[in-house]
Wavefront OBJ file of the C-alpha trace (Angstrom):
o trace
v 113.191 88.294 120.377
v 111.033 89.526 117.499
v 107.255 89.735 117.811
v 104.758 90.945 115.231
v 101.357 91.755 116.682
v 98.402 94.052 116.326
v 98.797 97.539 117.713
v 97.074 98.197 121.021
v 95.953 101.415 122.675
v 98.772 100.948 125.192
v 101.271 101.351 122.313
v 100.213 104.945 121.666
v 103.148 106.603 123.474
v 105.818 104.520 121.715
v 104.114 105.022 118.363
v 104.048 108.804 118.892
v 107.752 108.753 119.777
v 108.555 107.008 116.472
v 106.250 109.326 114.517
v 107.412 112.568 116.161
v 110.471 113.349 113.981
v 108.299 113.168 110.852
v 106.121 115.920 112.335
v 108.486 118.155 114.262
v 111.642 118.233 112.148
v 110.589 117.132 108.650
v 107.743 117.350 106.154
v 107.383 113.566 105.872
v 104.011 114.078 107.547
v 101.948 117.184 106.890
v 100.771 117.209 110.508
v 102.351 120.078 112.412
v 101.440 119.177 115.999
v 102.054 115.918 117.821
v 98.837 113.983 118.432
v 98.000 113.373 122.054
v 98.064 109.884 123.497
v 94.258 109.901 123.529
v 94.156 110.941 119.865
v 96.628 108.229 118.844
v 94.638 105.643 120.780
v 91.536 106.744 118.888
v 93.373 106.410 115.560
v 94.532 102.883 116.379
v 91.032 101.876 117.428
v 89.446 103.405 114.308
v 91.922 101.863 111.842
v 91.546 98.389 113.360
v 87.812 98.442 112.689
v 88.609 97.905 108.993
v 92.351 97.625 108.327
v 95.391 96.063 109.985
v 97.703 98.131 112.194
v 100.722 96.109 113.259
v 103.820 96.692 115.322
v 107.179 94.959 115.274
v 108.697 94.528 118.713
v 112.397 93.820 119.148
v 113.147 92.674 122.699
v 109.989 94.361 123.936
v 110.612 97.697 122.177
v 108.544 98.828 119.196
v 110.956 99.047 116.273
v 108.389 99.791 113.557
v 104.698 100.021 112.836
v 102.613 99.768 109.690
v 98.958 100.241 108.828
v 96.471 100.537 106.005
v 93.855 103.254 105.831
v 90.957 104.532 103.772
v 91.908 106.264 100.515
v 88.749 108.366 100.186
v 85.325 108.453 101.826
v 83.081 107.881 98.790
v 81.774 104.317 98.517
v 83.255 103.668 95.080
v 86.752 104.124 96.566
v 86.338 101.205 99.001
v 88.630 98.898 96.992
v 91.539 101.338 97.347
v 93.670 101.902 100.425
v 96.615 103.996 101.549
v 99.606 102.681 103.461
v 102.043 103.997 106.047
v 105.152 102.563 107.669
v 107.396 104.179 110.279
v 110.626 102.766 111.664
v 112.361 103.764 114.892
v 115.617 105.630 114.259
v 117.626 102.854 115.944
v 116.334 100.269 113.465
v 116.420 102.111 110.145
v 118.341 100.564 107.261
v 117.855 96.991 108.455
v 115.031 95.988 106.123
v 112.318 96.020 108.776
v 110.183 98.559 106.955
v 110.072 96.465 103.794
v 109.198 93.308 105.729
v 106.371 95.076 107.537
v 105.091 96.537 104.272
v 105.096 93.134 102.593
v 103.079 91.756 105.505
v 100.588 94.610 105.195
v 100.167 94.084 101.458
v 99.554 90.361 101.865
v 96.752 91.127 104.306
v 95.216 93.925 102.217
v 95.229 91.569 99.231
v 93.350 88.962 101.267
v 90.828 91.626 102.211
v 90.127 92.244 98.531
v 91.826 95.623 98.188
v 92.768 96.359 94.566
v 94.991 99.422 94.833
v 97.352 100.665 97.534
v 98.509 104.275 97.330
v 101.468 105.973 98.987
v 102.024 109.715 99.138
v 105.672 110.754 99.566
v 106.820 114.291 100.335
v 109.663 114.977 97.920
v 112.590 114.700 97.930
v 112.785 111.496 99.976
v 115.114 109.067 98.233
v 114.920 106.385 100.937
v 111.123 106.278 100.856
v 110.985 106.242 97.060
v 113.447 103.322 96.951
v 111.478 101.436 99.606
v 108.179 101.782 97.767
v 109.595 101.015 94.336
v 111.370 97.957 95.741
v 107.933 96.820 96.930
v 106.536 97.155 93.406
v 105.015 100.641 93.532
v 104.974 102.817 90.409
v 104.841 106.609 90.444
v 101.886 108.153 88.621
v 101.453 111.746 89.831
v 102.934 114.768 91.600
v 101.052 117.435 93.524
v 103.391 120.384 93.124
v 103.729 122.743 96.105
v 100.656 121.213 97.713
v 101.661 121.813 101.340
v 103.472 124.508 103.337
v 105.444 123.447 106.399
v 108.642 124.448 108.207
v 109.052 127.544 106.050
v 108.832 125.821 102.671
v 106.354 124.661 100.054
v 106.422 120.913 99.499
v 105.580 118.653 96.580
v 104.019 115.247 97.153
v 104.518 112.368 94.738
v 102.007 109.541 94.514
v 102.843 105.881 93.992
v 100.488 102.952 93.327
v 100.661 99.192 93.884
v 98.011 96.923 92.341
v 97.176 93.950 94.583
v 94.236 92.258 92.837
v 92.672 92.130 89.383
v 89.971 94.594 88.394
v 87.280 91.959 88.002
v 83.698 93.028 87.240
v 81.130 93.231 90.029
v 83.607 92.885 92.920
v 82.256 92.082 96.382
v 82.957 94.639 99.121
v 86.391 94.193 100.716
v 86.484 92.168 103.904
v 87.188 93.886 107.168
v 90.473 92.861 108.740
v 88.566 91.247 111.620
v 86.821 88.949 109.127
v 90.049 87.239 108.036
v 91.093 83.850 109.402
v 92.859 84.402 112.735
v 95.187 81.410 112.411
v 96.241 82.411 108.902
v 97.081 85.941 110.086
v 99.035 84.523 113.045
v 101.045 82.442 110.584
v 101.872 85.521 108.504
v 102.931 87.363 111.653
v 105.226 84.502 112.640
v 106.761 84.230 109.176
v 107.483 87.971 109.108
v 109.012 87.847 112.585
v 111.335 85.036 111.495
v 112.371 86.963 108.379
v 113.142 90.093 110.407
v 115.058 88.008 112.936
v 117.265 86.633 110.166
v 117.947 90.157 108.875
v 118.926 91.453 112.311
v 121.193 88.523 113.105
v 122.789 88.492 109.670
l 1 2 3 4 5 6 7 8 9 10 11 12 13 14 15 16 17 18 19 20 21 22 23 24 25 26 27 28 29 30 31 32 33 34 35 36 37 38 39 40 41 42 43 44 45 46 47 48 49 50 51 52 53 54 55 56 57 58 59 60 61 62 63 64 65 66 67 68 69 70 71 72 73 74 75 76 77 78 79 80 81 82 83 84 85 86 87 88 89 90 91 92 93 94 95 96 97 98 99 100 101 102 103 104 105 106 107 108 109 110 111 112 113 114 115 116 117 118 119 120 121 122 123 124 125 126 127 128 129 130 131 132 133 134 135 136 137 138 139 140 141 142 143 144 145 146 147 148 149 150 151 152 153 154 155 156 157 158 159 160 161 162 163 164 165 166 167 168 169 170 171 172 173 174 175 176 177 178 179 180 181 182 183 184 185 186 187 188 189 190 191 192 193 194 195 196 197 198 199 200
């Protein structure tokens, strides 16, 4: 059974387990220490004040999670967001990441976000393909911007435009301000699409 739902503080341990390889054995994330359960719970709680953070459960096990986050602190950046998706090793290559991303982008668009940005530590062919298949376009590289695991790493930046750049835009809505039934419908539709991918 597939279920898409909002992340909860009780998901922190499973989320850390999925995230851990990107910290401990790769430069996908520039964090170098695993966050504690308390820290991850705080992150989930903080993100959900403004943006969606969703998990995909397959038979009760978290297979993937996705969330939006603030791009920069200054007020003029409020119409721009960053995005992250992580997929459990057992479920990679099945299209779940793309489905979860597409769900996230639908919701961010409804919130009134104009731009979504993704930073990718290079090389990472799989991540580049995923983002470009979702409509992202590369616009910049930060050469040798981070040092981790004995090497300097370059980060490429990709952008996806969600809404028009209309004059005098209202502030983006918080995720909690969106219609609950509409969001539930999007969750259900995504779950059905993932189910069809997993069952072939």
